[in-house]
C-alpha positions in Angstrom: 34.0 223.9 150.4 37.4 223.2 152.0 40.2 225.8 151.2 42.3 223.3 149.3 39.5 222.6 146.9 39.4 226.4 146.1 43.1 226.1 145.4 42.5 223.1 143.1 40.0 225.0 141.0 42.1 228.1 140.9 45.1 226.1 139.8 43.1 224.4 137.1 42.1 227.8 135.6 45.5 229.4 136.0 47.6 226.6 134.7 45.5 226.1 131.7 45.5 229.8 131.1 49.3 229.6 131.1 49.9 226.5 129.1 47.0 226.6 126.7 46.0 230.3 126.9 42.3 229.5 126.9 41.6 233.0 128.2 43.9 235.0 125.9 42.2 236.5 122.9 45.3 237.4 120.9 45.6 235.7 117.6 48.8 233.9 118.3 47.2 232.3 121.4 44.1 231.0 119.7 43.8 227.3 119.0 45.7 226.3 115.9 43.6 226.0 112.7 42.8 222.4 111.6 45.6 221.2 109.5 44.8 220.0 106.0 46.0 216.5 105.0 45.3 213.7 102.5 42.9 211.3 104.1 44.3 207.8 104.2 41.8 206.2 106.7 38.1 206.4 106.6 36.3 206.2 110.0 32.9 204.5 109.8 30.2 205.5 112.2 28.5 202.2 113.3 26.0 203.9 115.6 25.6 207.0 117.8 23.4 207.9 120.8 22.8 211.0 122.9 23.6 210.4 126.5 21.8 212.9 128.7 23.8 215.9 129.7 27.1 214.4 128.7 30.3 215.4 130.4 28.9 218.7 131.7 30.9 221.9 132.2 33.1 221.1 135.2 35.9 219.4 133.3 34.6 215.8 133.9 36.2 213.1 131.8 33.6 210.3 132.1 35.2 207.6 129.9 32.8 204.7 129.1 33.8 201.2 130.2 33.2 197.7 128.7 32.5 194.3 130.2 31.9 191.5 127.7 29.6 192.8 125.0 28.1 195.6 127.1 29.2 199.3 127.1 28.5 201.3 130.2 28.3 205.1 130.1 27.2 207.8 132.6 26.4 211.5 132.2 27.2 214.2 134.7 23.6 214.2 136.2 23.8 210.6 137.3 22.1 208.7 134.5 23.9 205.4 133.8 23.1 203.5 130.6 24.2 200.0 129.6 24.3 199.4 125.8 25.0 196.6 123.5 28.4 197.7 122.3 27.9 196.5 118.7 24.4 197.8 118.1 24.0 200.7 120.6 20.7 199.1 121.8 19.9 200.0 125.4 20.1 197.1 127.9 19.2 199.0 131.0 19.1 202.5 132.5 19.6 203.7 136.1 19.2 207.2 137.5 21.6 207.6 140.5 20.0 210.9 141.4 23.6 212.1 142.2 26.0 214.2 140.0 28.6 211.7 138.7 32.2 212.9 138.5 34.2 209.6 138.6 33.4 207.0 136.1 33.0 204.6 134.7 34.7 201.5 136.2 33.5 198.0 135.2 34.4 194.4 135.8 33.7 191.4 137.9 30.0 191.9 137.4 29.9 195.4 138.8 29.7 199.0 137.4 31.5 201.5 139.7 31.0 205.2 139.8 32.0 208.1 142.1 30.1 211.3 142.9 30.7 214.9 143.7 29.2 214.2 147.1 31.9 211.8 148.0 30.2 208.5 147.3 31.2 205.3 145.6 28.3 203.4 144.0 28.3 199.8 142.7 25.6 198.6 140.3 25.0 195.0 139.1 26.3 195.0 135.5 23.6 192.6 134.4 20.5 194.8 135.3 21.7 198.0 136.9 20.5 197.1 140.4 22.3 199.0 143.1 24.5 196.7 145.1 26.0 199.1 147.6 26.8 202.8 148.2 29.7 203.9 150.4 30.7 207.4 151.7 34.3 208.4 151.3 36.3 211.5 152.4 35.8 213.9 149.4 34.9 214.2 145.8 35.7 211.2 143.5 36.9 212.5 140.2 38.2 209.3 138.6 36.8 205.8 138.1 37.1 203.4 141.0 39.1 200.3 140.2 38.5 196.7 141.2 40.3 193.4 141.2 37.1 191.5 142.2 38.1 191.4 145.8 38.7 195.1 146.6 37.5 198.3 145.1 40.1 201.1 145.3 39.1 204.8 144.9 41.3 207.9 144.9 39.6 211.0 146.3 40.3 214.6 145.4 42.2 215.1 148.8 44.7 212.5 147.7 43.4 209.7 149.9 43.4 206.1 148.7 40.4 204.1 150.1 39.8 200.4 149.7 36.3 199.0 149.9 35.1 195.4 150.0 33.9 194.6 146.6 31.1 192.5 148.0 29.7 195.0 150.4 31.3 198.4 150.0 32.5 198.4 153.6 35.9 200.1 154.1 38.9 197.8 154.3 41.6 200.4 154.7 42.4 204.1 154.0 45.8 205.6 153.2 46.3 209.4 153.7 48.8 211.5 151.8 49.1 215.3 151.9 47.9 217.0 148.7 50.0 219.7 147.2 49.1 223.3 148.0 47.9 223.9 144.4 46.6 221.1 142.2 44.8 220.7 139.0 41.2 219.7 139.5 41.1 215.9 139.0 42.9 212.7 139.8 44.2 209.8 137.8 42.3 206.5 138.2 44.2 204.0 140.5 45.4 200.8 139.0 44.7 197.6 140.9 46.3 194.2 140.4 45.9 191.1 142.6 48.5 192.3 145.0 49.0 196.1 144.5 47.0 199.3 144.4 48.9 202.0 142.6 48.1 205.6 142.2 49.7 208.9 141.0 49.5 211.8 143.5 49.3 215.6 143.2 52.8 215.7 144.7 54.3 214.1 141.6 54.8 210.8 143.3 53.6 207.3 142.4 52.6 205.1 145.4 52.1 201.4 145.5 50.2 199.8 148.4 49.4 196.1 149.1 45.7 195.5 148.6 45.0 193.5 151.7 45.9 196.0 154.4 47.0 199.1 152.5 50.6 198.9 153.7 53.1 200.9 151.5 55.3 198.8 149.2 57.1 201.5 147.5 56.9 205.2 146.7 58.7 207.0 143.8 58.9 210.6 142.9 58.4 211.2 139.1 58.4 215.0 139.1 60.2 217.5 141.4 58.4 220.8 141.9 60.4 223.8 140.7 59.9 227.5 140.3 59.2 230.4 142.6 55.4 230.4 142.7 53.1 227.7 143.8 51.6 227.7 140.3 55.0 226.9 138.7 55.4 224.1 141.3 52.3 222.2 140.3 53.3 218.6 139.3 50.0 216.7 139.4 49.6 213.2 138.1 46.1 213.6 136.7 46.1 210.9 134.0 45.7 207.2 134.6 48.6 204.8 134.8 49.4 202.4 132.0 50.8 198.9 132.7 52.6 196.6 130.2 54.0 193.5 131.8 56.1 194.6 134.8 56.5 198.1 133.5 54.4 201.0 134.7 54.1 204.2 132.6 53.1 207.6 134.0 53.0 211.2 132.9 53.0 214.4 135.1 52.1 218.0 134.6 55.2 220.2 134.4 57.3 217.1 135.1 58.2 213.9 133.2 56.9 210.9 131.3 58.5 207.9 133.1 58.7 204.1 133.1 58.9 202.4 136.5 59.5 198.9 137.5 56.2 197.6 138.9 57.7 195.5 141.7 60.1 198.1 143.1 59.1 201.4 141.7 62.6 201.9 140.4 62.8 204.3 137.4 63.7 202.6 134.2 63.7 205.9 132.3 62.2 209.3 132.3 61.8 212.1 129.8 60.9 215.7 130.5 57.3 216.5 129.5 54.2 218.2 130.7 50.9 216.4 130.4 47.7 216.3 132.4 46.5 213.1 130.7 47.2 209.4 130.4 49.7 207.7 128.2 48.9 205.1 125.6 51.0 202.1 124.5 51.4 200.4 121.2 54.0 198.7 118.9 56.8 199.3 121.4 56.0 203.0 121.8 54.6 205.3 124.4 52.2 208.1 123.2 51.4 211.2 125.1 49.5 214.4 124.5 51.5 217.4 125.9 49.9 220.4 127.7 50.7 222.8 124.8 48.8 220.6 122.3 51.5 218.4 120.8 51.3 214.6 120.4 54.6 212.7 120.9 55.7 209.2 120.2 58.5 207.8 122.5 60.4 204.6 122.2 59.5 202.6 125.3 63.0 201.1 125.7 65.3 204.1 125.2 62.9 207.0 126.0 64.1 208.7 122.8 61.5 210.7 120.8 60.3 208.9 117.7 58.2 211.8 116.4 56.3 214.9 117.5 53.2 216.4 115.9 52.6 220.0 117.1 50.0 221.0 114.5 47.2 220.8 117.1 48.7 223.4 119.4 46.3 224.9 122.0 43.4 222.6 120.9 43.1 221.1 124.4 43.7 217.5 123.4 42.3 214.5 125.1 44.5 211.7 126.3 45.6 209.5 123.4 44.3 206.0 122.6 45.9 203.4 120.3 43.4 202.3 117.6 44.7 199.7 115.1 47.9 201.2 113.6 47.0 204.7 114.7 46.9 207.1 117.7 43.5 208.7 118.3 43.0 212.1 120.1 40.1 214.4 120.6 40.1 218.2 120.7 38.1 221.2 122.0 36.0 221.4 118.8 34.9 217.8 119.1 37.2 216.4 116.3 38.7 213.0 116.6 42.1 212.9 114.9 43.9 209.8 113.8 47.7 209.9 113.6 50.1 207.3 112.2 52.0 205.4 114.9 55.0 205.3 112.6 55.6 209.0 112.1 52.7 210.9 113.6 51.3 212.2 110.3 47.5 212.8 110.1 45.6 210.0 108.4 42.0 210.5 109.4 39.5 212.8 111.1 35.8 212.9 112.1 33.8 215.3 114.2 32.1 213.7 117.2 30.5 216.5 119.2 30.4 220.3 118.6 30.8 220.9 122.3 34.2 219.3 122.4 35.8 215.9 123.0 38.0 215.9 126.2 37.4 212.3 127.4 39.9 209.8 126.2 38.6 207.6 123.4 37.9 204.0 124.5 39.2 201.3 122.2 38.0 197.7 122.4 39.3 195.4 119.7 38.4 196.8 116.3 35.9 199.4 117.8 36.5 202.9 119.1 34.0 204.7 121.3 34.1 208.5 121.6 32.0 210.3 124.1 31.7 214.0 123.5 31.2 216.8 126.1 27.7 217.5 124.9 26.6 213.8 125.3 27.1 212.4 121.8 28.4 208.9 122.0 29.7 207.4 118.7 30.9 203.9 117.9 33.5 203.8 115.1 35.3 201.3 113.1 37.9 201.7 110.3 36.9 201.0 106.7 
C-alpha cells in the first residue's frame, strides 16, 4: 500500500474521532438520543430486499442508481443486481468477483462500477453482460460518471481519468497532487456534454473539457488552516450538485459554496464542515454537517434558513430531497424526514440495524434506502 493511502486511512479515523467522537466513551460524546416528535408523515414500505454483504465495513457508500424502471445496486463483494424499481423483482444478477468500492453509475445503456483493485467495469444495463473492464491508477471510491461519449472516474490519488464509453480505452488522464492527509473517499465527478468537474482533496474544484482533458477553470473552495496536517484537511468528499448554471459543493473543515458552472467564479460561500453531498430543493441548499446537524441555506443569499442539531454525533448520511422533506440516514439505521420549511422532524423509519450511511436515492415519488448490512428498502409517502 502506498504511504499516502496510509495517511488517508489515518486521517479518516482521526478526523472522525475529533468531529464526531466515535471513539470517546464519555457520555457527552455519545450519539444524541433519538428526539421525540409528533409524526406528521407516514413512510410506506413498498418492498425490501437483502443485498449480499451490503456496504461492508470499510466506509463504502454504494448508492444505487436508476435507469428507466430498473434499479441497480451492488454490494461490497462485487454482486451487482438489477431490480424492477416498483416491485423489487430481480431482472438479472452479475458477480464481478471483485470488491466493489465505487458505485453505482448508470446511464446510456451501461452500469458502471469501480473496484478496490483500481478497475472500472461497464455492464450492459439490459442483461448484465460485461462490456469492458479498464485498469486505472488506484482505488475507485466513487461512482464513475458518463455522458454517453466518455466515462470519467476519479481515483483515490486525485487523478481524473476519461475512458471511451464504447470500449473503455483511455482518452486522457489529468494528474493533481493529493493533500498530505485526506479523508478516505472521493466525490463522484460530474460530467456534462462539454465539462468534467470534480472536487479534490486540496479543497479545489476543477473543470476539464471532456474531449482532451484540458483545464477550463480551477477554483479553491476551502483554504487549509491550522498548525497540524489534521487541522488542514479540506477534502471535498461529497458529490457535486448542479442546478442550471450553478454548481454547489461542500468541503470538510471549509465551506459550502455556489460556483458559476462556466467560469468557476464563486457566487457565494458559507463556512461549514461536511464530508457529504448537498441536496437542492425549493430554492434551498441542504447539507449535513460533520457534527451531526442538518442545515437549510437560501440558495440565493447563502443565509441560514434553519438548523436542526438534534441528531448530533449520529454520523448522518448526505441528505436527499424527498417530496416536501429532507431525508437523512444515521448510524443506527434510521431514516429521518425533516420539513424543508423549518427543519422540524416529521417522520422516521428504521432501515437497517447496521446503520445507514449511503445517501438515500430519490426517483420521483419513490425513495430507496440501502443500509450498511445490505437491507434495501423502497419507500413512498402515505
